[in-house]
SEDO-297600 format. One record per residue (C-alpha): x, y, z; residue in one letter; residue number from 1. Coordinates in pm, whole numbers, plus 50000, padded with zeros to 5 digits. Layout:
! residues N
[[X,Y,Z],'A',NUM]
...
END
This chain:
! residues 328
[[12245,23133,81246],'M',1]
[[12617,23080,81302],'S',2]
[[12783,22748,81232],'R',3]
[[12880,22702,81599],'A',4]
[[12523,22760,81720],'L',5]
[[12388,22522,81458],'R',6]
[[12638,22260,81572],'R',7]
[[12532,22296,81936],'W',8]
[[12165,22269,81845],'I',9]
[[12236,21949,81653],'R',10]
[[12425,21809,81950],'R',11]
[[12138,21892,82184],'L',12]
[[11893,21721,81948],'A',13]
[[12112,21412,81926],'L',14]
[[12147,21415,82305],'G',15]
[[11769,21431,82343],'A',16]
[[11732,21136,82103],'L',17]
[[11985,20947,82312],'G',18]
[[11785,21022,82626],'V',19]
[[11466,20894,82461],'M',20]
[[11646,20577,82356],'A',21]
[[11779,20531,82710],'A',22]
[[11430,20583,82853],'V',23]
[[11292,20318,82618],'A',24]
[[11565,20072,82718],'I',25]
[[11516,20141,83090],'A',26]
[[11135,20155,83067],'A',27]
[[11065,19917,83361],'P',28]
[[11281,20138,83583],'F',29]
[[11149,20473,83452],'I',30]
[[10778,20384,83445],'A',31]
[[10628,20397,83797],'P',32]
[[10353,20143,83716],'Y',33]
[[10289,19837,83505],'A',34]
[[10122,19891,83168],'A',35]
[[09808,19705,83280],'T',36]
[[09770,19862,83625],'E',37]
[[09441,20051,83663],'Q',38]
[[09331,20301,83925],'F',39]
[[08968,20320,84033],'A',40]
[[08794,20656,83992],'D',41]
[[09081,20791,83781],'R',42]
[[08926,20774,83432],'Q',43]
[[09069,21064,83230],'F',44]
[[09228,21206,83546],'A',45]
[[09448,21511,83473],'P',46]
[[09827,21501,83512],'P',47]
[[09945,21509,83872],'T',48]
[[10103,21841,83966],'R',49]
[[10440,21821,84142],'I',50]
[[10492,22081,84416],'H',51]
[[10808,22204,84585],'I',52]
[[10668,22429,84859],'R',53]
[[10355,22427,85069],'D',54]
[[10216,22675,85322],'A',55]
[[10479,22582,85578],'S',56]
[[10774,22638,85342],'G',57]
[[11015,22419,85151],'F',58]
[[10946,22045,85169],'R',59]
[[11103,21898,84857],'G',60]
[[10908,21743,84570],'P',61]
[[10564,21617,84672],'F',62]
[[10211,21582,84539],'I',63]
[[09859,21618,84676],'Y',64]
[[09605,21341,84649],'R',65]
[[09352,21388,84368],'Q',66]
[[08986,21363,84470],'V',67]
[[08704,21293,84224],'L',68]
[[08439,21561,84285],'E',69]
[[08198,21491,83998],'D',70]
[[08198,21149,83837],'R',71]
[[07974,21257,83548],'L',72]
[[08179,21564,83457],'L',73]
[[08509,21400,83559],'R',74]
[[08609,21692,83777],'Q',75]
[[08904,21646,84011],'Y',76]
[[09053,21861,84285],'R',77]
[[09364,21843,84501],'E',78]
[[09320,21750,84865],'D',79]
[[09572,21986,85024],'R',80]
[[09523,21851,85374],'S',81]
[[09795,21588,85325],'T',82]
[[10118,21595,85128],'T',83]
[[10256,21283,84961],'I',84]
[[10637,21293,84923],'P',85]
[[10798,21155,84609],'L',86]
[[11038,20868,84658],'E',87]
[[11338,20819,84434],'F',88]
[[11511,20488,84358],'F',89]
[[11265,20290,84567],'R',90]
[[11089,19965,84482],'A',91]
[[11282,19933,84156],'G',92]
[[11158,20262,84006],'H',93]
[[11317,20600,83943],'L',94]
[[11033,20791,84108],'V',95]
[[10728,20666,84296],'S',96]
[[10500,20744,84589],'V',97]
[[10461,20547,84914],'P',98]
[[10252,20232,84890],'A',99]
[[09882,20308,84924],'G',100]
[[09926,20674,84831],'E',101]
[[09886,20852,84502],'G',102]
[[09869,20752,84227],'P',103]
[[10141,20951,84050],'L',104]
[[09999,21030,83704],'L',105]
[[10263,21243,83531],'L',106]
[[10077,21242,83196],'F',107]
[[09732,21187,83340],'G',108]
[[09514,20877,83296],'A',109]
[[09327,20725,83004],'D',110]
[[08967,20602,82973],'A',111]
[[09040,20292,83184],'L',112]
[[09244,20462,83455],'G',113]
[[09585,20357,83324],'H',114]
[[09886,20579,83387],'D',115]
[[09959,20727,83043],'I',116]
[[10321,20810,83129],'F',117]
[[10398,20448,83217],'S',118]
[[10229,20320,82902],'R',119]
[[10404,20574,82676],'V',120]
[[10744,20492,82826],'V',121]
[[10689,20117,82800],'R',122]
[[10536,20152,82454],'G',123]
[[10850,20330,82332],'A',124]
[[11030,19997,82344],'R',125]
[[10807,19835,82085],'L',126]
[[10741,20140,81867],'S',127]
[[11100,20262,81846],'L',128]
[[11237,19908,81834],'G',129]
[[11026,19789,81542],'V',130]
[[11079,20119,81360],'T',131]
[[11457,20105,81395],'L',132]
[[11458,19738,81290],'A',133]
[[11256,19826,80980],'G',134]
[[11483,20123,80896],'V',135]
[[11800,19916,80940],'V',136]
[[11656,19640,80722],'G',137]
[[11555,19886,80451],'A',138]
[[11897,20055,80458],'L',139]
[[12086,19726,80439],'L',140]
[[11878,19578,80159],'V',141]
[[11846,19904,79967],'G',142]
[[12216,19988,79995],'T',143]
[[12330,19641,79890],'L',144]
[[12086,19599,79602],'V',145]
[[12111,19958,79478],'G',146]
[[12489,19963,79515],'G',147]
[[12536,19645,79314],'L',148]
[[12295,19765,79046],'A',149]
[[12482,20092,79012],'G',150]
[[12827,19930,79021],'A',151]
[[12755,19652,78772],'I',152]
[[12493,19817,78552],'G',153]
[[12351,19638,78251],'G',154]
[[12068,19389,78288],'R',155]
[[12108,19363,78664],'L',156]
[[12053,19737,78693],'D',157]
[[11742,19719,78475],'E',158]
[[11596,19422,78665],'A',159]
[[11655,19578,79008],'V',160]
[[11504,19911,78907],'M',161]
[[11204,19733,78754],'L',162]
[[11135,19553,79082],'V',163]
[[11193,19872,79282],'A',164]
[[10954,20070,79060],'D',165]
[[10688,19800,79098],'F',166]
[[10710,19817,79479],'V',167]
[[10717,20197,79476],'L',168]
[[10389,20228,79286],'V',169]
[[10217,20034,79565],'L',170]
[[10108,20256,79857],'P',171]
[[10345,20158,80138],'G',172]
[[10091,20171,80421],'A',173]
[[09839,19962,80227],'Y',174]
[[10109,19713,80133],'L',175]
[[10196,19658,80499],'V',176]
[[09827,19631,80593],'L',177]
[[09754,19378,80319],'V',178]
[[10055,19165,80409],'L',179]
[[09971,19174,80780],'R',180]
[[09601,19099,80729],'S',181]
[[09692,18789,80527],'A',182]
[[09854,18635,80836],'L',183]
[[09686,18491,81147],'P',184]
[[09528,18751,81375],'D',185]
[[09670,18605,81696],'V',186]
[[10049,18623,81710],'L',187]
[[10294,18654,81996],'S',188]
[[10461,18988,82060],'T',189]
[[10793,18859,81925],'G',190]
[[10634,18724,81608],'E',191]
[[10446,19050,81553],'T',192]
[[10768,19248,81604],'F',193]
[[10964,19045,81349],'V',194]
[[10685,19043,81090],'L',195]
[[10612,19416,81109],'I',196]
[[10983,19501,81090],'A',197]
[[11016,19275,80783],'A',198]
[[10711,19434,80620],'F',199]
[[10853,19781,80685],'F',200]
[[11187,19686,80528],'A',201]
[[11006,19530,80230],'L',202]
[[10803,19846,80171],'A',203]
[[11089,20094,80221],'A',204]
[[11398,19941,80056],'W',205]
[[11319,20067,79701],'P',206]
[[11345,20430,79815],'H',207]
[[11695,20361,79943],'V',208]
[[11797,20146,79647],'A',209]
[[11707,20407,79385],'R',210]
[[11907,20681,79557],'G',211]
[[12210,20461,79623],'V',212]
[[12202,20329,79267],'R',213]
[[12207,20682,79123],'A',214]
[[12501,20790,79342],'I',215]
[[12701,20475,79273],'V',216]
[[12634,20500,78898],'A',217]
[[12769,20856,78902],'A',218]
[[13075,20753,79104],'E',219]
[[13142,20469,78858],'R',220]
[[13226,20723,78585],'T',221]
[[13489,20908,78790],'R',222]
[[13859,20875,78713],'E',223]
[[13949,20682,79028],'Y',224]
[[13679,20424,78950],'A',225]
[[13800,20385,78592],'L',226]
[[14157,20343,78716],'A',227]
[[14049,20084,78975],'A',228]
[[13855,19890,78713],'R',229]
[[14153,19897,78479],'A',230]
[[14367,19759,78761],'A',231]
[[14131,19461,78790],'G',232]
[[13909,19565,79082],'A',233]
[[13583,19369,79093],'G',234]
[[13232,19498,79169],'P',235]
[[13254,19427,79543],'W',236]
[[13586,19610,79579],'R',237]
[[13454,19903,79377],'L',238]
[[13140,19910,79586],'L',239]
[[13350,19957,79899],'G',240]
[[13493,20274,79743],'H',241]
[[13156,20400,79618],'F',242]
[[12945,20360,79933],'L',243]
[[13109,20640,80139],'P',244]
[[12961,20884,79886],'A',245]
[[12611,20773,79992],'T',246]
[[12642,20869,80361],'R',247]
[[12468,21204,80321],'G',248]
[[12182,21047,80127],'F',249]
[[12142,20764,80379],'L',250]
[[12125,21009,80671],'S',251]
[[11844,21194,80493],'V',252]
[[11666,20861,80437],'E',253]
[[11685,20791,80811],'V',254]
[[11522,21128,80880],'V',255]
[[11243,21045,80636],'L',256]
[[11194,20676,80715],'L',257]
[[11181,20685,81096],'V',258]
[[10876,20920,81121],'P',259]
[[10708,20740,80830],'A',260]
[[10750,20397,80990],'L',261]
[[10649,20527,81334],'L',262]
[[10323,20649,81181],'V',263]
[[10290,20318,80993],'A',264]
[[10329,20123,81319],'E',265]
[[10071,20348,81482],'A',266]
[[09833,20288,81189],'T',267]
[[09876,19910,81193],'V',268]
[[09830,19890,81571],'S',269]
[[09540,20138,81561],'F',270]
[[09357,19902,81323],'L',271]
[[09422,19604,81550],'G',272]
[[09672,19435,81315],'L',273]
[[09986,19518,81510],'G',274]
[[10073,19507,81876],'F',275]
[[09783,19459,82117],'V',276]
[[09732,19496,82489],'D',277]
[[09872,19410,82736],'P',278]
[[10187,19499,82539],'Q',279]
[[10146,19872,82468],'P',280]
[[10297,20058,82176],'S',281]
[[10238,20416,82074],'W',282]
[[09996,20289,81812],'G',283]
[[09785,20092,82061],'T',284]
[[09756,20404,82280],'L',285]
[[09611,20624,82006],'L',286]
[[09255,20483,81979],'P',287]
[[09160,20677,82294],'D',288]
[[09241,20996,82103],'A',289]
[[08996,20909,81825],'G',290]
[[08706,21072,82006],'S',291]
[[08660,21447,81977],'V',292]
[[08486,21463,82315],'S',293]
[[08772,21272,82479],'A',294]
[[09026,21511,82328],'L',295]
[[08829,21808,82454],'R',296]
[[08806,21672,82807],'E',297]
[[09148,21506,82828],'A',298]
[[09400,21645,82575],'P',299]
[[09682,21462,82759],'W',300]
[[09581,21137,82588],'I',301]
[[09763,21276,82281],'L',302]
[[10095,21204,82459],'A',303]
[[10181,20914,82219],'P',304]
[[10124,21140,81917],'A',305]
[[10341,21407,82081],'A',306]
[[10616,21147,82130],'A',307]
[[10606,21056,81759],'I',308]
[[10623,21425,81663],'F',309]
[[10915,21484,81902],'L',310]
[[11117,21197,81754],'V',311]
[[11058,21330,81402],'A',312]
[[11155,21685,81503],'L',313]
[[11474,21579,81682],'L',314]
[[11576,21364,81385],'L',315]
[[11519,21654,81149],'Q',316]
[[11741,21878,81361],'I',317]
[[12009,21636,81472],'G',318]
[[12060,21384,81191],'V',319]
[[11985,21562,80866],'R',320]
[[12309,21695,80711],'P',321]
[[12355,22069,80725],'A',322]
[[12359,22244,80385],'P',323]
[[12706,22307,80251],'R',324]
[[12807,22669,80203],'P',325]
[[12811,22789,79843],'V',326]
[[13161,22831,79708],'E',327]
[[13231,23138,79499],'H',328]
END
């Protein structure tokens, strides 16, 4: 693959990540329904098909009303006697259907008749937000602690690495679960957000600190560092010169930490220790996918898992540094 093609692919991946972030920020505008809105007789309804043409020719985007034929087997069919036009930028939403028509279920419905698309879009706010907060916290703490340990060395280096090793031997997911379970079960959404982000940062900073410490310790032996130290530069000034060398490592850590913390948030919420309804996150949407029969009848309920996979894939393509060509 040529360098130019690889660069364009990375740009497309970064653009797609930007779109996902924008969708999460504008969730109330993008999602056609509230997270708690339910539709009668739409349990596990399939995704609504969007049509462009009907028997009479071009009509623009529209849908047909779904009719429940068999409640026991959950079989639906399209009533093609009436078309329902899609409305754009109406009633405070990007796309919707006229009042009393529809519903518009772009990703289908769950076991309670909720619109999965609306819940996935609104859940992106909490899942991506708490993940990014945890990653930023881990990067800040790990870079500062590891950088100082590598720049100063000595007993500080030994003490920091001892603490980091102790945290690393503890399974990260279990550490977060134990810390969360020790707190009250009923917390507000804001309190849950802050606590989970703090737990994520606490569990992930040693990975960052060890890598940064190794890079800074290697940079400390270079000629420019020795010259700066001889000129009287202190640890903080030296650290400012050392940290640019860690950019490649930190970008790889972002690629690794974001999927890991997304899965961790899904695990915590799946077990009922994270976010709870009526505030959806991708983790709170996954329990419906825990049934094999539900997956067989309604595979669209895996949309939250697909969103997590897509974020991880785009990060792998767009953020991870490209390998440097070998010099001969």
